Residue, then its C-alpha position, 0 to 999 in steps of 0.5 A: m507462516e507466510v504473509y504476502p503484502l499487496a503493493a503499493g494503497g488497500a484494505a482486505h487483509a488476512l492472517v493465516s498460518s502454515n500453508e495459508l496466504a494473508l492478503r491485503d486489498r490494495c484498492g488504492n484507498k490509503r485508509l489508516c488502519l486502526s483496530t480494536t478487535p483482537d480477532s485474527l485477520h482473515p480473507p474477506s468473503s462475499c456475503s449474501p444474506s439470502t433468507e426472508r428472516d434476514r431481510p427485515r433486519a436490514e430494513r430495521r436499519s441495522l446490520p445482522g449480528g451473531v455468527i455468520r455460518l458460511g455455506p457452500k462455496s460459490p461457483a467463483g470459489r469464494p464462500v458466499c454467506d448463507w445464514r442457515r447452513p454450515s460450511p465445509a471445514l476447508v472454507l472455515v480455515y479461511t474464515d475463522g474469525l469472520h463473524g456478523k458483528w462489525m464496529f461502526s467506529e471501525i468503518r473507513a470506506v463504503f462502496s456500492r458494488h455489483y454482484l452478478l452484474q446486478n447493482t445489489a451489493m455493498e463493500v465495507f472497508m474496516a480500519n483493521r485491514t479487512s473488508v467484507m462484501f454483502n449482497f442484498p435482495d435489491q438496490a433499495t436495501v443497499k441504500k437503506v443499509v448505507y444510510c445506517l452506516p457512518r458517513v465515511g463516503v469512499g475514504t479520504s484518499y480520492g478527494l471526495p467528501q465523506a458523505r453517504r451519497i458518495s457511497l451510493a454514487t455510480p462508478r462514473q460519478l466517482f471518476k468524474s468527481s475525484n482528483m485522482t486523474q489530475r494527480w496521476q497526470r501531474r505524476e503525484i501518484s504512480n501508474f500502479e496506484y492510478l490503476m488500482f483506483l480505477n479498478t476499485i471505483a469500477g467495481r473490481t474487488y479482491n472479495d469476488l474472483n469474478q471481478y478481480p482487479v485487472f492489470p495490463w501486460v506491458l512487456t513483450n520480450y521474455d526471451s532476452e538475457e538482458l532487458d533494456l527498458t529504453l527500447p520501445g520494441n520491448f514494450r506492448d502496444l497498449s492501444k490494442p486489446v490482447g486479442a488484436l496484438n497479433p494481426k493474424r489473430a485479429a483478423f480471425y476475431s474480426e471475421r468472427y464478429e462480422s459473421g455473429e448474431e447467431d441465435q439472437t446473440p449480439p455479435y462479439h470478438y471473443d468468447s473468453h474474457y481477459s479477467t474471470a474467476a478461472t483466470t485469477l485461480h490460474w495465475l495464483v494456483r501455487i498460494e493459498p487460499f487460492t489453491t483450495f478454491f481451485l481444487g474445490a472448483n475442479d473436483n479436488k484436482f489440479d489442471h492438466p499440466d499442459r494448461t497449468f501456469s508454468a512459464i511466463t514466456r509460455s503464457w505471453r506466447n499463448c495470449q498471442r496465438d491461442t484464439s481462446d486466450v485473451k488473459e490480461l494480468i492481475p496486480e500480483f504480477y507487480y508486487l508478489p514474487e511468491m506467487f511464482v514459487n511452489s513453496n508448498g510443494y504441490h504435485l502439479g504434474m508433468r508436461e507432455d515434453g516430460t518437464m515436471i511443473c514446480d516453480v514458474d519458469l521466469p524470463a531469462w532476464a530475471k534470475k529470481p522472482e523478486d527480479f521479475v517483479r521489480i523489473n516488471r514494475m519498473a516497466l509499468e512505471s516507465e515513460f513508454v507505459s506512462c505515455q500509452l497507459h490512457q489508451w489501455i484505460d480507454l479499452i478496459f474502463g473507457y469509451k472503447q469498452r462498448g458501443p461502436e468504438a469498441a467494435r472498431a477497436l476489436n474489443v467486444f466480448h459476449h454481451l453477458t459480460y457487460e453491466g446492464s445486459v440482463s436483469l436477474d429479477g426479470i427472469a421468472d423461471p428459476l432454472l433459466r435464472e440459474a443458467t444465466e447466473a452460471q453463464i455470467q460467472s463463466f463468461g467473466q464480467t467487464p468493469s463498469q464504464l468510467l468515461i465515455e470520452p477518450h482518457p486524457p494522457r499523462s503529462s510528460a516527465m519533461h513537461l513537469c520538470f519544474l512543478p513542485q511535489s512531482p515524483l518524476m522531475f527530471k532536471d539538471q543537477m547543477q544545484q549544490d548538494v548542501i542548501m544550508v546549515l543551521k546552528f542552534p544555540s545549544n551545542s547538544p547533539v540534534t538527536h531527532v528530526a521530523a520534517n512535516t512540511l506539507p503546505h496544507l498544515t497550519i505550521p509546516a515545519v522541521v521539528t528538531v529535538t536534542c539530547s538535552r530534550l530542547f526542541a525547536v519548531n523550525r518553519w519550513h518555506n517551500t522554496v526548494g521545489l519551486r525553483g524555476a517554476p512559473g511565478y517564482s520570484l527573485e525575492q523567494a530566491h533569497h529565502l532559505p527553506i528552514e527558518m530557526d524557531s524564534l523562541v530557540e534563537k532568543r534562548s542565548y539572550i534569555s535566562a534559563n528560567s524564563t517563560g520563553s525558554n521553558k516553552r521549548q524545554i522538556t524538563d521532566l526527568v528521564d531514567q538515568s540509564i536511558q540513552i537518548t536516541t532518535h527513537c525516544f521521540v515522535v512528532t505528530a504529523d501536524n507538528r503540534y505534539i511531541l511524544v517522549c519516552g524513557f521516564w523513570d515511572k515507565s510511562f511515555r508522555v505527550y507535550s504541546s510543541e506550542t507551550g512545552k506543557l505536558t498534555q498526557i501521561i500514558f502508562g501500560h509497560w512494566d518497565v522503562v519505555t525505551c523506544l517509540a514509532r509512529s505510523e504514516s498519518y492521513i487526513g484527520g491525523d489519526c495514526y498508530i503509536v508503538s511503544g517498546s520497553r525493557d519488559a520485552t514487550l510492545l504496545l500498539w496505541y491509537w493517536s486521535g488527530r481530532h482529540h490530540i490524545i492517545g486513545d479515541n475517547p477524550n472522556h478516558g484520556d487519563y487511562p487509554a488502553p493499548r489496541a494490542v500487546l506484542t510479545g515474543h522478544d526476550q530482551e529490551v526492545v531497542c527499535v521499532s517500525v510500524c506501517a499502517e499501509l501494510g498493517i504490520v509492526i517490526s521490532g528489534a531487541k538488544e539481541g536476537p532476530c527482529l519480529v514481524h507482528t500484525i497491528t492486532g498483535d499476532l506474531l507472524r515471523a522472525l527476520e533471521g539474519p546471518d550468524n553475526y547479524q544479531c544486534p538490530r538498532l535501526i529499522s525502516v520498512s516501505s509500503e511495498g513490503h521491504c524491511i531494511i535493518y541495521y545491526e551493530r558493527g555496520h551490517f545491513c540486511n534487506f528482508s521481504i515482509n515474508g522473511k526472505l533475506l534479499a541482500q546484505m552489506e557491511v559498511n565501515d560507518s557506525t550508522r545512526a540514521i536510515l530512511l527509505s524514499s517514498d517508493g522504497h527504491n532508495l536508502v539513505t544513511g548517515g552515521d558517525n563519520g558525517v557522510v550521507e550515502v544513497w543506496q539502491a535498496c534492493d541490492f545495496r548498490q551505492l548510488y551517491m555519497y555526499p560531501g562529509c560534514d564536520a560532525g557526526i549524523r544523529a538523525m535524518d528526515l525527508s521533506h514531503d516532496q522528497r527534494t530536501l534531506i535534513t540531517g541532525m548533527a552531533s554538533g547541535s546543527i542541522v544541514a539541509f541537502n538537495i536530493d532528487f532520487n530521479r537523478w539515479h533513475y535508469e530513465h533519467q540517466n539514459r535520457y536526460 
């Protein structure tokens, strides 16, 4: 069973088995995924309820119910919903579980969409990582349906209000109203995330192969043994479309345009498009369900071997020489190494030169698919691309997409690829309409135009070096490694640290919990990121970033049974056999509640961090709860909570940020039900990590392999380490789909989400805490020897070792801006370290 994540923000996700592929739509909209349906997740379909029988149902202001029977595949290879006819079994393999019933409470975003260049479709993103796209008879029906659905807008990630008018807004209106461009300019989001945002609001979707997200080629050197990403000559000129990069080919296209207007067809440079259904299937032919779609569209045969995607170098060369090839890339080139591997053993034929086609031949500088994806992603995020990317955006989404500027930029495609070029409803002849639809399908579809003026450039890294919260701040590393040491009155080891320091929180704080279950809400002052920034005053310089909780500070002067002391002490008895570790606690994203496990009555409990009072007791396990984990939280504070137990199971719960309880119904707060039961271990569960972005839970028992489940409870796979790696103790997973597991006796493994062991190492320290940087590139570890170490996650190359502390490290966390590392010590203190992951970035080392 294989699951392939889409990297970095999304929503369509499918769970399949055997030779099938599970996809997650990385639309850039990082919505929280919370599922109540036990159904397996499956690939989304482009749904087109086409009969008069269904039209009144939409007009009755409700979505169709019952079971959708999928009809024959569309020309794009995607199933189109037909409410009358059954579907071929091959299609049903990928749509089992897709039905006509969706819970309104599970809807997270609603987008207006085009289908066949007509403004008649709608895409709904669900909390359980799925999405579904509907095509309606007309735009008026779309509006009626949107006004029936919950008022969620297009999600919470783009700085837009959650209103129905936002769901109905044009792509250009969404672009102008969103804050994403400013965030990209300030380098708060990556180039990848920004391109996914532009694709999503411009109508590109994983639910329609004809409108698949489009990404640029960024490199030109696919021949060298080593690739130097500091040389400008290795990068493509992003100010030109693919067809104009080669001067001779550009002259050919220019001549074609000048001699155009035959048969009353407007002139164009290219008779093919940079993004079509055939192009997408060409790139993804080795992985399901795209293999099935490709065969279905080609009489159950693979393409001629000389046309099959067989080598990246050859594909780039063809894009420079072949006058019918102007393909750009798809997002998978930047996160999905499995697309280059013929893991299913398809017989793809033999080239004319006698070469059998199997896996994709990689550039000489990439020894394995993971290397290619990693280096290609590094190139996408490089300064050379960052400084040019706005010019490529002008070509694909902006003012050079159409009109005189497009003609001057050699960027005009066939008129049937553009939105608004034809009204299908105005074609009375059914044969002519069918022919026009077929042309639209085959010519490709240009994204909606987002802006009619030049796109602003990205600010340079040096320009932003003093701005807080910037992920690319290159600055002098003269600051001392240790910012401060804070010693609590209690000598009990600090076994849990949660740094929820976002400035919009009511109380930005570093919450600490000791082995004796004494907790502290230590206020956070964001002074580290502000040093040297405009408006920074000397007065601020005297402030330390962490201020000790006043109630804890006074504890040594207050008797143990006083009110002030009890406000910070969890007094309920835990099971005597439980070893108190960082896994026993979870702090909510707003710092207002602490979840604790290990109680004798097999419960875990919720306490107010303000009063110390018990607010909720949650039962569900058959034995003592041994570990807890929380997923990332978004606006509103909703998140997943996972509990692991000695009963060898895990339960997935939903934390309501609105009601501050486990469960989404305050009327049933006394008896919340888990969203899923995760089974497969045969011993006590000791560690767990949950990622809402990927929709997965990774857990480890006392002995045996770690298990990967979906958030709906389906077991995907076991992560099998080497023979002597049998006792997992710590797990950290990145949103890019890489999982770091620490085993007893100093063993580390890095797995891909599909179970491939990418790297392993052994250290002398008994590690107690690990965490990954926000981009997943760096690993931070700490343990009994009191030394914080920074590693490159992909190969465990050591990057830095901090000075040793006088006590062992028990827990650690990073501030929101990734600039301060806070460690909990065995001596009952916390230590704040200066950390800037960019100091180990290759561009920083070579340039600054």
